[in-house]
C-alpha positions in Angstrom: -20.6 -22.9 16.7 -21.7 -25.4 19.4 -25.4 -26.3 19.8 -25.3 -25.0 23.4 -24.1 -21.6 22.3 -26.6 -21.4 19.5 -29.4 -22.3 21.9 -28.2 -19.6 24.3 -28.1 -17.0 21.6 -31.6 -18.1 20.4 -32.8 -17.8 24.0 -31.2 -14.5 24.7 -34.1 -12.2 23.5 -36.4 -14.1 25.9 -33.8 -13.9 28.7 -33.4 -10.1 28.1 -37.2 -9.7 28.2 -37.4 -11.6 31.5 -34.5 -9.6 33.1 -36.0 -6.2 32.0 -39.6 -6.9 32.7 -39.5 -9.2 35.8 -36.1 -8.4 37.3 -35.7 -4.7 36.7 -39.4 -4.0 36.5 -39.1 -2.0 33.3 -42.4 -1.2 31.5 -42.9 -3.1 28.3 -42.8 0.1 26.2 -39.1 0.5 27.2 -38.1 -3.2 27.3 -39.6 -4.6 24.1 -37.9 -2.2 21.6 -34.5 -3.4 23.0 -35.6 -7.0 22.8 -36.7 -6.4 19.2 -33.3 -4.9 18.3 -31.4 -7.8 19.9 -33.6 -10.4 18.1 -32.9 -8.6 14.8 -29.2 -8.4 15.5 -29.0 -12.2 16.2 -31.2 -13.0 13.2 -28.9 -11.0 10.8 -25.5 -11.9 12.2 -25.7 -15.4 13.6 -28.6 -17.0 11.7 -27.7 -15.0 8.6 -31.3 -14.2 7.7 -31.6 -11.8 4.8 -32.5 -8.2 5.7 -35.5 -8.6 3.3 -36.8 -11.5 5.4 -36.4 -9.7 8.6 -38.2 -6.7 7.2 -41.0 -9.0 5.8 -41.3 -10.6 9.2 -41.6 -7.2 10.9 -44.3 -6.1 8.4 -46.1 -9.5 9.0 -46.0 -8.7 12.8 -47.4 -5.3 12.2 -50.4 -6.7 10.4 -51.0 -9.2 13.2 -50.7 -6.3 15.7 -53.5 -4.5 13.9 -55.7 -7.6 14.5 -54.7 -7.7 18.2 -55.4 -4.0 18.6 -58.8 -4.4 16.9 -59.7 -7.0 19.6 -58.5 -4.8 22.4 -60.4 -1.8 21.0 -63.6 -3.8 20.8 -63.3 -5.0 24.4 -62.5 -1.6 25.8 -65.2 0.1 23.7 -67.9 -2.4 25.0 -66.9 -1.7 28.6 -67.0 2.1 28.1 -70.3 1.9 26.2 -71.8 -0.1 29.1 -70.4 2.5 31.5 -72.1 5.3 29.7 -75.3 3.4 29.1 -75.7 2.5 32.8 -75.3 -1.3 32.1 -72.2 -1.6 34.3 -74.1 -0.2 37.3 -76.8 -2.8 36.9 -74.2 -5.6 36.4 -72.4 -4.6 39.6 -75.7 -4.7 41.5 -76.6 -8.1 40.0 -73.4 -9.7 41.2 -74.2 -8.5 44.7 -77.4 -10.6 44.5 -75.4 -13.8 43.5 -72.7 -13.2 46.1 -71.0 -10.2 47.6 -67.9 -12.3 48.2 -65.1 -11.2 45.8 -63.6 -14.7 45.8 -66.9 -16.1 44.4 -67.2 -13.3 41.9 -63.7 -13.9 40.6 -64.4 -17.6 40.1 -67.7 -16.9 38.2 -66.4 -14.1 36.0 -62.7 -14.9 35.4 -62.9 -18.7 35.5 -66.3 -19.8 34.2 -67.3 -16.8 32.0 -63.7 -16.5 30.9 -63.5 -20.2 29.9 -66.7 -19.9 27.9 -65.4 -16.8 26.0 -62.1 -18.6 25.4 -64.0 -21.6 23.9 -65.9 -19.3 21.6 -63.1 -16.9 20.6 -59.6 -17.5 21.8 -56.9 -15.0 20.8 -56.6 -13.6 24.4 -60.2 -12.4 24.3 -61.1 -13.7 27.8 -58.6 -11.5 29.5 -59.6 -8.6 27.3 -63.3 -9.0 28.3 -63.1 -10.4 31.9 -60.4 -7.9 33.2 -62.4 -4.7 32.4 -65.6 -6.4 33.7 -63.9 -7.2 37.0 -62.6 -3.7 37.2 -66.1 -2.3 36.6 -67.5 -4.3 39.5 -64.9 -3.0 41.9 -61.7 -5.1 41.5 -58.3 -3.5 41.5 -57.0 -3.3 37.9 -53.8 -5.3 38.7 -55.9 -8.1 40.3 -58.3 -8.1 37.3 -55.4 -8.6 34.8 -53.8 -11.3 36.9 -57.1 -13.2 37.1 -57.7 -12.7 33.3 -54.2 -14.1 32.6 -54.8 -17.2 34.8 -57.9 -18.2 32.9 -55.6 -18.5 29.8 -54.6 -22.0 30.7 -57.0 -25.0 30.9 -59.6 -23.8 28.2 -56.9 -22.5 25.8 -56.1 -25.9 24.1 -59.7 -25.9 22.8 -60.1 -22.1 22.4 -61.7 -20.6 19.4 -63.7 -23.7 18.8 -60.7 -26.0 18.9 -58.3 -24.0 16.7 -55.1 -25.0 18.6 -55.8 -28.6 17.8 -57.7 -28.4 14.5 -55.3 -25.9 12.9 -52.2 -25.9 15.2 -51.6 -29.7 15.4 -53.0 -30.5 12.0 -50.7 -27.9 10.4 -47.8 -28.6 12.8 -47.6 -32.3 12.0 -46.8 -34.0 8.7 -50.3 -35.5 8.6 -49.8 -37.1 5.1 -46.7 -39.1 6.1 -48.1 -40.0 9.6 -51.5 -40.9 8.1 -49.8 -43.3 5.7 -47.9 -44.9 8.6 -51.1 -45.2 10.6 -52.9 -46.9 7.6 -50.3 -49.7 7.6 -51.2 -50.3 11.3 -54.9 -50.4 10.6 -55.6 -46.9 12.0 -56.1 -43.4 10.5 -55.1 -39.8 10.9 -58.5 -38.8 12.3 -58.4 -41.4 15.0 -54.8 -40.4 15.9 -55.9 -36.8 16.2 -58.8 -37.8 18.3 -56.5 -39.8 20.6 -54.3 -36.6 21.0 -57.5 -34.6 21.7 -58.7 -37.1 24.4 -55.3 -37.1 26.1 -55.2 -33.3 26.1 -58.7 -33.1 27.6 -58.0 -35.7 30.4 -54.6 -34.3 31.5 -55.9 -30.7 31.3 -58.9 -31.7 33.5 -56.5 -33.4 36.1 -54.2 -30.3 36.3 -56.6 -27.5 35.6 -59.2 -28.3 38.3 -56.9 -26.4 40.8 -56.8 -23.2 38.7 -59.8 -21.5 40.5 -58.1 -22.3 43.8 -54.9 -20.6 42.5 -57.1 -17.6 41.5 -58.6 -17.1 45.0 -55.3 -17.8 46.8 -53.4 -15.3 44.8 -56.3 -12.8 45.1 -56.3 -12.9 48.9 -52.5 -13.2 49.3 -51.6 -10.2 47.1 -54.7 -8.0 47.2 -56.4 -8.8 50.6 -56.3 -6.4 53.5 -54.7 -9.1 55.6 -52.4 -10.5 52.7 -53.1 -14.1 53.8 -53.4 -17.5 52.1 -55.9 -18.4 54.8 -58.7 -16.3 53.3 -58.2 -18.1 50.0 -58.1 -21.6 51.5 -61.5 -20.8 53.2 -63.1 -21.0 49.8 -61.2 -24.3 48.8 -64.4 -26.5 48.6 -66.2 -24.0 46.4 -63.1 -23.4 44.2 -62.6 -27.2 43.6 -66.3 -27.5 42.9 -66.1 -24.7 40.4 -63.0 -26.3 38.9 -64.8 -29.7 38.5 -68.0 -28.0 37.2 -65.9 -26.9 34.2 -63.3 -29.8 33.8 -65.7 -32.8 34.0 -68.0 -31.7 31.1 -64.9 -30.4 29.4 -63.1 -33.8 29.5 -66.2 -35.8 28.6 -66.8 -33.5 25.6 -63.1 -33.8 24.5 -63.2 -37.6 24.7 -66.6 -38.2 23.0 -67.2 -35.1 20.7 -63.7 -34.0 19.6 -61.8 -30.7 19.9 -64.4 -28.1 18.9 -66.6 -27.8 22.0 -64.8 -28.8 25.3 -64.2 -25.2 26.5 -67.4 -23.9 25.2 -69.7 -26.5 26.8 -67.5 -26.8 29.9 -67.8 -23.0 30.4 -71.5 -22.9 29.7 -72.4 -25.9 31.9 -70.0 -24.8 34.6 -71.4 -21.2 34.6 -75.0 -22.5 35.0 -74.1 -25.0 37.8 -71.8 -22.7 39.8 -74.1 -19.6 39.6 -77.0 -21.6 40.9 -74.8 -23.1 43.7 -73.5 -19.6 44.7 -77.1 -18.2 44.8 -78.1 -21.1 47.0 -75.1 -20.6 49.3 -73.7 -24.1 48.4 -70.1 -24.5 49.8 -69.9 -20.7 50.0 -68.0 -19.6 53.1 -70.2 -18.0 55.8 -67.9 -15.0 56.1 -67.9 -12.9 53.0 -64.5 -11.4 51.8 -63.8 -8.1 50.2 -60.9 -5.8 49.4 -60.0 -2.9 51.6 -61.7 0.4 50.6 -60.4 1.7 47.3 -58.9 4.8 49.0 -56.4 2.5 50.7 -55.2 0.7 47.6 -51.6 1.3 46.5 -51.2 3.3 43.3 -49.6 0.3 41.4 -53.0 -1.5 41.7 -54.8 1.2 39.8 -55.4 1.5 36.1 -56.4 4.7 34.3 -59.9 3.3 33.6 -60.5 2.6 37.2 -60.3 6.3 38.0 -63.5 6.9 36.1 -65.6 4.4 38.1 -67.1 7.1 40.3 -68.7 8.7 37.2 -70.6 5.6 36.2 -74.0 6.5 34.7 -76.8 5.5 37.0 -79.9 4.7 34.9 -82.6 2.3 35.9 -82.0 -1.0 34.0 -82.8 -4.6 34.6 -79.8 -7.0 35.1 -80.9 -9.0 32.1 -80.8 -6.0 29.8 -77.5 -5.0 31.2 -76.0 -8.4 30.5 -77.5 -8.8 27.0 -74.5 -7.3 25.2 -72.2 -9.9 26.8 -74.7 -12.6 25.9 -74.8 -11.3 22.4 -70.9 -11.4 22.3 -71.0 -15.1 23.3 -73.8 -16.0 20.8 -72.2 -14.2 17.9 -68.7 -15.7 18.6 -70.2 -19.2 18.7 -72.3 -18.6 15.6 -69.3 -17.3 13.6 -67.1 -20.3 14.6 -69.6 -23.1 14.5 -71.7 -22.3 11.4 -69.6 -22.4 8.3 -71.9 -20.1 6.3 -71.7 -17.3 9.0 -68.0 -17.7 9.3 -67.5 -17.6 5.5 -69.6 -14.4 5.2 -67.6 -12.6 7.9 -64.3 -13.9 6.4 -65.2 -12.6 2.9 -64.2 -9.1 4.1 -60.4 -9.5 4.2 -57.2 -7.5 3.7 -54.6 -10.0 2.4 -50.9 -9.6 2.3 -49.5 -12.7 0.4 -45.7 -13.3 0.3 -44.7 -10.0 1.9 -41.7 -8.3 0.1 -41.6 -11.4 -2.1 -40.7 -13.7 0.8 -42.4 -17.1 0.2 -44.5 -18.2 3.2 -44.5 -14.9 5.0 -48.1 -13.8 4.7 -50.6 -12.0 6.8 -54.3 -11.1 6.7 -56.7 -8.9 8.5 -60.4 -9.9 8.8 -62.1 -7.0 10.5 -65.6 -8.7 10.8 -64.4 -12.2 11.7 -62.0 -11.2 14.4 -63.6 -10.8 17.9 -63.0 -7.1 17.5 -65.5 -6.9 14.7 -68.1 -8.8 16.7 -67.5 -6.6 19.8 -68.0 -3.4 17.7 -71.2 -4.9 16.2 -72.5 -5.5 19.8 -71.5 -2.0 20.8 -73.7 -0.6 17.9 -76.6 -2.9 19.0 -76.1 -1.8 22.6 -76.5 1.8 21.5 -80.1 1.1 20.5 -80.8 -1.6 23.1 -79.8 0.7 26.0 -81.4 3.8 24.4 -78.1 5.7 24.5 -77.5 9.3 23.3 -75.0 10.0 20.5 -72.7 12.0 22.8 -72.5 9.0 25.3 -71.3 6.7 22.5 -68.9 9.4 21.2 -67.4 9.7 24.7 -67.0 5.9 24.9 -65.2 5.9 21.6 -62.9 8.7 22.6 -61.9 7.0 26.0 -61.3 3.7 24.2 -59.1 5.2 21.5 -56.9 7.0 24.1 -56.3 3.7 26.0 -55.4 1.9 22.7 -52.5 4.2 21.8 -50.3 2.9 24.6 -50.9 -0.8 23.8 -50.2 -0.1 20.2 -46.7 1.2 20.8 -45.7 -1.9 22.8 -47.1 -4.4 20.4 -45.4 -2.6 17.5 -42.2 -4.2 18.8 -43.5 -7.4 20.5 -45.3 -9.1 17.7 -42.7 -8.4 15.0 -40.0 -9.8 17.3 -42.0 -13.0 17.6 -42.4 -13.3 13.8 -38.6 -12.9 13.3 -38.0 -15.8 15.8 -40.6 -18.0 14.0 -39.5 -17.2 10.5 -35.8 -17.6 11.2 -35.8 -21.2 9.8 -35.0 -19.8 6.4 -31.5 -18.5 6.6 -28.0 -18.4 5.1 -26.4 -20.3 7.9 -28.6 -23.4 7.3 -29.7 -23.5 10.9 -33.1 -24.6 12.3 -35.3 -21.7 13.5 -34.5 -20.2 16.9 -37.4 -21.9 18.7 -36.5 -25.3 17.3 -32.8 -24.7 18.2 -33.8 -24.1 21.8 -36.1 -27.1 21.9 -33.6 -29.4 20.3 -30.9 -28.5 22.8 -33.3 -29.3 25.7 -34.2 -32.7 24.1 -30.6 -33.6 23.6 -29.7 -32.6 27.2 -32.3 -34.6 29.1 -32.7 -38.0 27.3 -35.3 -40.4 28.6 -36.8 -38.0 31.1 -37.8 -35.7 28.2 -41.5 -36.2 28.9 -41.0 -34.1 32.0 -39.8 -31.2 29.9 -42.0 -31.6 26.9 -44.8 -29.3 28.3 -42.1 -26.6 29.1 -41.0 -26.7 25.5 -44.7 -26.1 24.5 -44.9 -23.3 27.1 -41.8 -21.7 25.7 -43.3 -21.7 22.2 -46.4 -19.9 23.6 -44.4 -17.5 25.6 -42.6 -16.5 22.4 -45.6 -16.5 20.1 -48.4 -15.5 22.5 -50.4 -18.3 21.0 -51.2 -22.0 21.7 -52.0 -22.5 18.0 -48.6 -21.0 16.8 -46.7 -23.0 19.4 -48.3 -26.2 18.2 -47.6 -25.4 14.6 -44.0 -24.6 15.4 -43.1 -27.4 17.7 -45.5 -30.4 17.2 -43.4 -32.1 14.5 -40.3 -31.6 16.7 -42.0 -33.1 19.7 -43.3 -36.0 17.5 -39.7 -36.7 16.3 -38.3 -36.7 19.8 -40.9 -39.2 21.0 -40.2 -41.5 18.0 -36.4 -41.4 18.7 -37.0 -42.3 22.4 -39.5 -45.1 21.5 -42.4 -43.6 23.5 -45.9 -42.5 22.6 -45.8 -39.7 20.1 -49.5 -39.0 20.6 -49.0 -38.4 24.3 -45.9 -36.1 23.8 -47.8 -34.0 21.2 -50.7 -33.9 23.7 -48.5 -32.5 26.5 -47.0 -30.1 23.9 -50.5 -28.7 23.4 -51.1 -28.5 27.2 -47.8 -26.8 27.9 -48.5 -24.3 25.1 -51.9 -23.5 26.8 -50.1 -22.9 30.1 -47.5 -20.7 28.4 -50.3 -18.2 27.5 -50.3 -17.2 31.2 -46.9 -15.6 30.8 -47.0 -14.6 27.1 -45.9 -11.0 26.9 -48.2 -9.7 24.3 -51.2 -11.3 26.1 -50.2 -9.4 29.3 -49.9 -6.2 27.3 -53.3 -6.7 25.7 -55.0 -7.5 29.0 -53.2 -4.6 30.7 -54.3 -2.2 28.0 -58.0 -2.9 28.5 -57.9 -1.6 32.1 -55.4 1.2 31.6 -52.5 -0.6 33.3 -49.7 -0.4 30.8 -46.2 -0.3 32.4 -46.8 -2.9 35.1 -46.3 -6.0 32.9 -43.4 -7.2 35.0 -45.5 -7.2 38.2 -48.1 -9.3 36.5 -45.6 -11.8 35.1 -44.0 -12.2 38.5 -47.4 -13.5 39.8 -48.5 -15.6 36.8 -45.2 -17.4 36.5 -46.0 -19.6 39.5 -49.2 -21.1 38.2 -47.4 -21.6 34.9 -44.6 -23.6 36.6 -47.3 -25.6 38.5 -49.0 -26.4 35.2 -46.0 -27.6 33.2 -44.4 -29.5 36.1 -47.6 -31.5 36.9 -48.3 -32.1 33.2 -44.7 -33.4 32.8 -45.0 -35.7 35.9 -48.3 -37.1 34.5 -46.6 -37.7 31.1 -43.7 -39.5 32.8 -46.1 -41.6 34.9 -48.3 -42.4 31.9 -45.3 -43.5 29.7 -43.1 -45.3 32.2 -45.6 -46.6 34.8 -48.9 -47.0 33.0 -47.1 -47.9 29.7 -49.4 -45.7 27.5 -48.9 -46.5 23.8 -50.4 -45.4 20.5 -51.0 -47.0 17.1 -47.6 -46.0 15.7 -45.7 -48.0 18.4 -45.2 -51.4 16.9 -43.6 -54.4 18.6 
């Protein structure tokens, strides 16, 4: 079978998902079971995977799904707890004192608060936390999910305290062999990894500064009363200022401190600067902007959680006390990821599944305390006492959250196992490379020396499949490294744009869309969200690719492995 046909067959599950979700506007709960069956069929018949390995991959996916659902449950539960405690009412009122302008609120919550949460936690948590918070202060559910997905771009490469670099690239590259090669050139693996980190940070900063502008432009164009770009462009100076307030400290941190803290510090510093600037009216448009009255919103904008906003508890509460649960989330996430003793204590509670069904290398685990879901539930328990809630209020919050979770669970039962079959397809009877590698290899063979333009798209494809920057890096970094070597160009730069493309791919990753949609009760509209988020994704990978081309062929960027 030709490499082109194999690549097409490997790509067909993704193509089917795109046709059903985006083209035919099917809900994910109808589309993803079919995509799972097609993936299974191709794995068994073309790749000649054993039935045992397919079943093991499916079970692995189900364990991972449990972790994703745990995060979603924690995020929804915190929102519903704050709704019943009166905290959300106080938060809404607090935002009105910073700025009543919805464009400014979107930038502060989705972009800056979201970037901070991504830096602390990763795993799609920003969308799961920011989307319901935006809904709670009066945003349409569809707009909230769109904004929550857009933030899963620039900060993602350094999400979860640098996991996509520290774990993804470290595990994805043959560090022992490359380290030995570097040693002969008077360099080392750690300095090579830092070079990759610096290039990731700088290019992300160049491309990502425009993301807040994308947010407000898409907000006003798709959700404004007047459906215009003009209302978004009116906030251009403030949006670029907010972009730079994050990307400048982010890039500096990446270059000088390494991969752990760029998103964390960038988000924290940016949040402080931009909130103060908004309060002072710096660069804020004189004319405030708001949505049409909620009674005029189309039904497709509304999630099931939104319907309950009128019943928000109205208890007297200070803005500080209302925000304390979210502050605690940030503090606990940082502590669990930065301090090894805290992380180790939380990781000690683990359900481990080694070599599922005897398949070597197919393993999974569930760490209920270490996952963001555990931290969110711990904060919910703290909030119960902090906000002096009644038991029946907490019971009501748990009941509402569980009902929302059931819909997301069904979709993810098929989405994540499908992903694991794709990733685990490298072990097969046909002696073929895994399906993602087959797709990537075909792209590389087809484009030759302009490959740097396409390298970010390969990374984005990996993230679209896996729903994870880290997994995309683990899956494709060695492949990207090999292509760079064969072309005689900087392998460090190509691996860097792999990591950036993989971050951008999170904006269209299906299971991230499902997870974010679930938190606002918007399941079934995944295609509508993807049709919007695909444009910033294309912008991201195209500009990253152009920067890579310029860097290699105009600036002549090199690395220690390039001799002669």
